[in-house]
N, C-alpha and C positions, 0 to 999 in steps of 0.2 A: 710117493711118486718118486720113480727113478728117472734120471735123465742123464743126457750127454751133452757135453759142449766142447766145441774145438775152435782153436785159434791158428789161424794162417794167414799172413799179410796179404791183403787183397782180396779175402774172401768173406763174403756178407759183410762188407765195410769195415772190417777188422784192419787197423793201421797201429797197432801198438807194439810191434816187434822192434827190439833194439839189438843189433849184433855188429860185432866186429872181432878183428883180432889185432895185438900188439906185438911188436918184435924188438927184441934186444939188438945191441951192435950197431951197425953203421944206419940201420933204418929206424931208429928208436924214437924218432919225432915224427914219422910218417904215418898219418891217419889212413885207416882201412875201412871207415865205415860205410863207403860206397862201393866196396868190393862185393863181388858176386859170390865170392866163396869165403869160408871162414877157414883159416889154416891153423893147424895146431902141430908144433914140432918141437922136440927136446933135444936140441943142438947145443952144445956147449958155448958156441960163439954168437948165434943168432936164434935163441929160443923164442918161439911163438905161443902165444896162450890166446884161446878163443873166449868169447863171452856172447852170452845170448840171454834175453829178458823177454817176457810177455807181460806188458803192462795193461792195465785196465781191465783184468779178467773179472774183477769183483762187479762190473757194471753190467754183467749178463745176468746177475742174480738178483730178484726182488728185494729179498731179505737175505744179506749175507750171513747174519747169525743164524739162520735157519738150515743152512746148507751143510751137509756133511760129504766131505770127499771120500769116495770107496777107493777110487784108484787113479792115477794120473800117468800120463806117458808123453814123450817127445819123440817126434819122428824127424829124422834128417837124411837127406839124400847125399851120400859118400860119393864124391865125384873123382877122388885120387886117394887110393888105398894106402892103408898104414898099418902100424902095429898095435892100434887101440889107443883108448884115451881114459883117463879118471875125470869125473865131472863132479864138481863141489858146488854146494849152495854158497853164493856170494854174500858177503857181510858188509860190503861197501858199494857204493854207487858207480857206475860208469856209464858213458854214453858213446855214440858212434864217433865222437870227435876225441876219445881216450886214446892216448898213445903210450907206449912205454916209458916215455920221458915224465908222464904225468901220474902214471899208476906203477911204474916199475920198481919202486921202493917197496910195494906191497908184494911183489912177486919174487921170493927168495929163489935164485938159481939152484937147480937141483931138487929143491922142494917143492916150489911152485906157488907156495902160499905163505902168509904170516898170519897170526891171530886176529889181525885187523881186517885181512882181506876176504878169506873164506874159511868155512869149516875145515877142521884138520883131517875129519874123515870123509872120504867120497860118497855121495850119494848113489853114484854110478859107476861102475868099471865097466867099460865097453870094449869087448875084445872083437876088434875088426880086422884082424889080420888078413891082409890079400882079399878083402871084400869091398866091392863097390855097389852102389844102389841104395835103394831104401832101407833104412834101419829104424826100428823104433825100440825104445828102451824104457823101462819102468822108472818112474821118479817117486819119491817118497810122498806118500799122500798126505801126512801131517805138514811136510813143507809147503805143499800146494794149498792145503787148508789155511795155512797160516798167511798165505799171499792174498788169499780172499777175504779173512777175516781182518788182516793188518796190511794194507796194501803198502804202507811205508816201509815194511820189511822186504818187499819184493825187490831184491837186487840182482835177480836172475842167476845164472849158473856159470861158472869157470870151467874151462876145458883145458887139461894139462896133458901133452903127451907121456906116453908110457915107456917109449924107447928111443934111446938116442940116435938110432941109425935110420929111422923112417917116420914121415910125419903123416898127418890125416887131413883131408879136406873136405868140408860139405858145403852145399848150396846155401847162400844166406837169404835174408828175406828181400836181397836187391835182384835176385835170379829173375830173368824175364819169364821164364816157365814157372807159373803160379804153384802147379802141383809139385815142383822140387822144392819149395821154400819150407823151412821148418814149420812144424806144427806141434802144438800142445793140445792133448785132448784130456778131457776130465770126465769121469763117471761120478755121479753124485746122487744123493738122495735128499729130499726135504718134504717136511709134512705136508699133508694134502689139505 
């Protein structure tokens, strides 16, 4: 039996999206969890890192051990064009209250991660130069499979800017327009 599942804040009673961004420099203690956009920017004095996680996705499936993820994707609505981002699987937890002051030691300036915060190889390289609007990119199926089988490993994704001269912004789960909020989609099979 083939199936599809999607997760977007406020659709079909789903309320498991956590997203925010943190900023170094003078705003490093400012919380951004209530922001309607997630900003990613690689500036030397005020770098911004984005975070997003879709929690409780395993609850969609009756038997998580029988589900095989065939493919997975994430859709975001880019509201301010930039030069693109790299997206890494997070290895450590964050919340919407996370700030640069609380997680910045794991975000090495210029590299964007340490061995404790995220995988060293990006899951996704999103080339969004001069592009706004809805963008869907493929996620590693094995990563999403692991999130379903082992929910404690689901720490979401880290977004790091690719270009020091231009950032990227996309709508967050707090956006008033539901169809512009981030969405995770999963294609899967399970025994009948």
